C-alpha positions as CSV (number, residue, x, y, z in Angstrom):
1,X,-7.2,11.7,8.9
2,X,-7.8,11.8,5.2
3,X,-11.1,10.8,3.5
4,X,-10.6,9.4,0.0
5,X,-13.1,8.9,-2.8
6,X,-12.9,5.1,-3.0
7,X,-15.3,2.2,-2.3
8,X,-12.7,0.1,-0.5
9,X,-9.0,0.2,0.7
10,X,-7.8,-1.8,-2.4
11,X,-9.3,0.8,-4.7
12,X,-7.8,3.6,-2.7
13,X,-4.3,2.1,-3.1
14,X,-4.7,0.9,-6.7
15,X,-6.1,4.1,-8.1
16,X,-5.1,7.7,-7.6
17,X,-8.2,8.6,-5.6
18,X,-9.4,12.1,-4.8
19,X,-8.8,13.4,-1.3
20,X,-12.3,14.6,-0.3
21,X,-11.5,15.9,3.1
22,X,-8.4,16.3,5.3
23,X,-8.8,16.6,9.1
24,X,-6.1,17.6,11.7
25,X,-6.9,17.5,15.4
26,X,-10.6,17.0,14.6
27,X,-10.7,20.2,12.5
28,X,-11.4,20.2,8.7
29,X,-8.3,21.8,7.0
30,X,-8.9,20.9,3.3
31,X,-11.9,19.8,1.2
32,X,-12.2,18.9,-2.5
33,X,-15.4,18.4,-4.4
34,X,-16.3,14.9,-5.5
35,X,-14.7,13.9,-8.8
36,X,-16.9,12.7,-11.7
37,X,-15.7,11.7,-15.2
38,X,-17.8,12.8,-18.2
39,X,-18.1,10.4,-21.1
40,X,-19.1,11.3,-24.6
41,X,-19.7,7.8,-26.0
42,X,-23.0,6.5,-27.5
43,X,-25.0,4.2,-25.3
44,X,-22.9,4.8,-22.3
45,X,-23.6,6.7,-19.1
46,X,-22.6,10.4,-19.5
47,X,-21.2,10.7,-16.0
48,X,-19.0,8.1,-14.2
49,X,-18.3,8.3,-10.5
50,X,-15.1,6.3,-9.7
51,X,-16.3,5.6,-6.1
52,X,-19.4,3.7,-7.2
53,X,-19.5,0.1,-8.4
54,X,-20.8,-0.7,-11.9
55,X,-23.0,-3.6,-10.8
């Protein structure tokens, strides 16, 4: 089983989502930290999490 950083299945397919965890036979075999994008634009949030909605 693979746990992806996405809010829904469509987003997981449409975007190249980060694999957060990979399990095999109920055992964690790989783990990646959550990905955040840092922006340097005036009047914009400084960190964007692709797995969270903007609304």
